[in-house]
N, C-alpha and C positions, 0 to 999 in steps of 0.2 A: 583351795586344794580342791575341795568339794565340787565345786564347778568343772574342773578341770576332769574331775573322775567321770562327773556326768556326761561330758563331751565325749571321751574315749568310749562310754558305754552306747552313747548314741551312735558315734559312727561304727562302732561295731555290729550292733544292731541292724544297721543300714547295711553293712556290707554282707550280712547274713540272710537279712529280712527279703531284700527285693530279689536276688535268685531264687529264694523258696516260693514268693510271689509268681514269679515267672513259671517255675517247673510246675506248681498246682495250676496255673492258668492254663498249661500247654497239656497238662494231663486232663481237664476240663473240656478243653477243646476237642480232645481224640475222641471222649466219651459222647461228644453230641451227635446229633442226626444229620446224618446227612442231607443236604439240599441242591438246587440247581446252581450254576454259577452265579446267574442274575440276583436270584433270591439272596443269597451267602453275601454279595457285595452290595447289596441294599440293606444288608441287615447291618453288615461293618461300618459303612460308611455312617448308618443312624446312629451306631454305638463309638466310633472313633472320631469321625471328621465333623459332627456336628455339636459335641461338645467343644471340640478344638476349635470351631467357629466363633460359638457362643464364647467362650472363656476368652479367645484372641480378642474378640471385640470390646468385652468386659473387663477382664483383669489384665490385660498387657497395657492398655493405658494408663490405668490407675497405678500400676507397676512404675511405668517410666513418668508419671507425673512425680510421684513419691520421691524418686531417685534422680530425676534430670528436669524436669518441669520447673519446679522452681528455683532453679538454679539462678542466677541474674544473667548468669553469662551464655544463657540459651537466649538470644534476643526475639529469635522468630517464633518461639512458643508464647502463647498468650496466659496470661497470670492465673485467672480461675480455672478449677477444674473444667467445668461446663464447658467454656471455652476451649480449654485444652482438649475435651474429648472430641468436640467437633472439629480442632483444628487435625488432632491425631488420625481420624476417620479419613482424611484426604488419602488417594492413592497414593500421592508423591512423599507422605510420611510416612504410611504402613508400609511401604517396600524397604524401607531405611530399617525399621525396625524386625528384629527376629522373632521367631516364637518362645523364645526365654526356654522358660522349664517345659513347653508344653510341645517340645521337638518331636518326642515319642509318640506323640497320638499321628500323626499322619505317616512316621515311619514303620509304626505297627500295621497300618492299612496297606501299605505298599507290600511289607515282607510277609505278612500271614495270608 
């Protein structure tokens, strides 16, 4: 019974917390100093695209290995994590995998 209440609380908090976070971030951006387009684009790329690429190369292979790589039905993936990581970094494999929970970083770069 207590676990259900905790889950309901977490979901409710997420429904309130994320919009508030985006609202505060938007307000902070509105108060920021204006700069040129190239400088702003470079700064946003450093803040959004670099973390996306680093996390995509480090976290997504681990995520896929934990959920799919250890599956015996996945015959073309190697067994150990290091071999799986090297296999995952092939372009033909990476394009088949989505950005998972990191989808919002490149989206924010394009939209804002």
